[in-house]
N, C-alpha and C positions, 0 to 999 in steps of 0.2 A: 387351476393350474395355469401358469404363465406359459404361453405357447412359443414365445420367441424372445431373443435378445437381439434386436435389430442392429445392423451395421449400416454404414452409408457407403456411397461410392468412394469417398475419401479414404476408406479403410481397405480398399482393394489394392492388391499388389500390382505394381506396374508390370505389364507384360508386353512382349513384342511378338507380333504375328510373323511366323516364318513361312517361307515358301513350301516347306515340307508339310504344312498343315498343323504344326504344333504352335502352342503359345509358350514362348520362352520366358522363364522367370529369372534365370541366372545362366551364365555361360554353359554350365553343365547340367541344367535342370529345365525340363520342358514337360508339358502335358498336352494331351488331346482328349477332348470330350467326345466319347462315343455314346451317342444317344443320351442316357441319363447318368453316365458314370465317367470318371476321369481315369485315364491310363497315363502313367508317368514314365518318362524316358530320362535316365541318368547317363551322362557322358557328354563331353565337349566335342562336337563334330569338327571343330577346327584343329583338333589335336589328335594324333594317333593314340589309340588306347582302347581298352574295353568299354563297353556300354552295357547297361542293365535295364531290363523292362520290369516295371513294378505294376503288377496286376494286368489282367488281360481282357477286361470288358465282357460284353455279352457274347453269346455264341455266334452272333452275326458280325463280330468285329474283327475277325482274324485277317481277312484280306486287307482291310484298311490299315490295320496295325503294321502288317508287313510292307505295304506300300509306303507308309509314313517312315518306317525304319530305313527303307532303301533310299528314300530321298534325303533323310537326315544324316545317315551314317555311310551311305554308299551302296551301290548295287551288291546284292548277295551278302550284305553285312548281317551278322547274327550276333545276338547278345552273348556276353559271358555267362549270364544267368537270367532266369526269371524269378523274381522275388514276389511272394504272395503275402499281402496283408491278411487275407483270409480267403475262404473258398466259396462264398455265396455266389449265386448264379450270375450276378452282374459284375463280379470281379474275376471269376474263374471260368467264364463261359468259353473262352477261346484257348485256355491253357493246354488242353490236349492237342489241338491242332498246331499251335505255335511251337510247343516243345518238340513235337514230332518233326515238324518241318525244319526247324533249326538244329535239332538234335542237341539240346542244351539242358543243363540241370535246372530243376525247379526247387527253390528253397522255401521252406515254411517252418513255422513253430511245430515242435513235436505234437502238441495237442490238436493241431489242425490236420495232421496227417490222415486220420481216418476218413476225412471228407475229400481227400485228394488221392486216396488209394482204393476208392470204390467200396469202402467198408461200412460207412455210417451216413445217415441222412441227418440234416439239421432238424430241430424241433419245428412243429407247425407254426406258421405265421399267426400273428395276433390281429384279427380284423376289428377288435375292440380298442385298438391303441389310439384312436382319435385321428381326425383328419378326413381326407376326402377319398377320391377314387383309388389312389395308390394303396391306401390301407384296406379299403373294402375288397379290393381285388387280390390282396396279398396271399390268401390261401391258395390261389392258382399259380403262384410263382414256383418255379422249380426249386426243390431243396434236396434232390438226390445227389449223391457224390459223383465227382469225376474220377478218372483213374489215370494218374501219371506215375504210378509206383515205380516203373522202370527207370525213371529219371528223377524221382523225388529224393531230396536230401533234407535233413534237419538243419536249421540254422545253427551256426557254431555256438557253443555254450559260452564263449567269451563275449558274446553280443556283437562281434564284428559282422559286417555284411559283405559277403563275397562280391568282389568286383566294385565295391564302393568304399574306397579308403577314406577314413575320417568319419564314417557314419557308424552308428550302432543301432541295433534293433531293441525295442522295448516291448515287453509283453503287456498288452492292453486289452484284456479279455472283457467279456460282458456281451458284446455284440456277437461274438463267437468265442468258443473256448480258447482257441489258439491265435486270436487276433493279435497282430503286431502293428506298431508304428515305427517309423524310422526317424532318427534324430542326428543332426550334425551340430555339434557344440560350437564349432568355430564361427559360424554365422547365425546360430540359433534357428536353423531351418527344421521344420517338422513336416514330415509326410505322415498324415494322421490316419490314413485309411478311413474307416467308418467309426472309429472311436469317438471322434467328433466330426461333424460336417458343418459346412458354412452356408447351408440353405436348408429350408424345410423340404422334407422328402415324402411327406404323408399325402399330399394332394398332387394331382397331375399338373395343376397350374404351378405349384411351387417347384416341382421337378423340372419343368420347362423354363420358367422365368428365372430361376436361380437368384432370387432376391437375396442379397447378402444378410445373413444373420448367424449368430453363434448358436449352434444347435447340438444337442446330444446325438447319439447314434440313431439311425432310423428306427422308429418306435415299433413298427410292425414286425421287425425281424431281430429284435433284441430280447433274448430269453432270460438274461440274468442281469437285472438292474443293480444288484448289490455290487457285482464285479465291475459293471460299467461305471458306476459312481467312483470306485477306487481308481479306475483308469483315467477318468477325466481329472481327478485330483492330481494324479501323477503328471499328466500333460500340463496342467496349469502351473505346477511347481517349476517347470522348466523355463517359464517366461519366454516362450518362443517369439521371435521377431517376424517370421514368415510361416504361414500355415498353408499347406496344400492338402486338401481332403479328398475323399472319394467322390463326394457330391458337392457341387457349388464351385464358386470362384476362389482363387487364392487370395488370402488377406494378410495384412501385416500391420505392425505398429502398436503403439501404446494403448489405444482404445480397444483394439482386439484383445490384447493381454488382459485388460480390465474386464472385458465381457467373458473371457474364458475363466477368470477367477470367480466372477459372479455365477457362472454356470456351475462351477465346482462347489461353491459355498451353498448354493440353493438348488442342488441337483434334483432332489425329489419334487420340488414345486415346479421346476421348469421343464424337466426332461421326461419324468416317469409318467406313463399313462395310468393314472390312478384307477383302480378297478379293472385294469386290463388283465389278460390271461396270465402274465408272468409278474404282475405287480407284487403280490405277497407270496407267490409260489414259483420261484425261479427254476428254470430247467437247467440241471447240472448233469454232466455225464457221470453215470455211476450212482446217482442219487437213488436211495431205496424207494421202490414203488413208482419211479419216474420212467416212463417208456418213451419220453419225447425224443430221445436220441437214437431210436432204433432205425 
């Protein structure tokens, strides 16, 4: 198995460090790395109007996200919505706290709702997925659901994204059943969540160093590689100019598009942990005899 499709520093998107602690990629798009995961802020702070938070980091990230939002959008500013790419512990860790504090709606794909309504846990992690400490420790990571049912809404069926004009959501399952990515056609910007990531996430060194590479979803927490492959093919077909993923640095340009096409074309050789727990037996909700989603 090929472990990586390396990128270089020349493939990194230009960013501007802001006084609010974010890394600004575009006038209306910024992100903040909270430990090992990226939280994305949509909205232009120089213009009046709504802003949107995309994902909420770990359970320890709430205060930092609120402080960052206040500096970026003004004291007591609250988003029009929180949009979830998926509900794994490192993306939904602070969603209960933030949604309650701001009293705002939380939007997710209908298939992701059970994990945001306290109803279902994710399948067990795969410690045989290859890599280092992050993979070996993965069975210890939280996979129980959070509960924001009082504020939870399904994303609109027309694929529009509330509070984000010009964007649409794309169903990109595999890493989770209701995983979504966000796409803006006008400048070919992709917020990929964990459908693809731009660094390895299987070892502690990779997670900290964030060495740029084109990478499939984190192997230890991806239960359906068949769907993950289809999702990567969809994202490659978009030919994105800029990619912001849940883990790693934002990347852009022709070489990045080429590496994404290469990942899609050779997905099993590059991304799938051969012989891992879900290699030939994907975990799917409702699959007969499969208790992984209880």
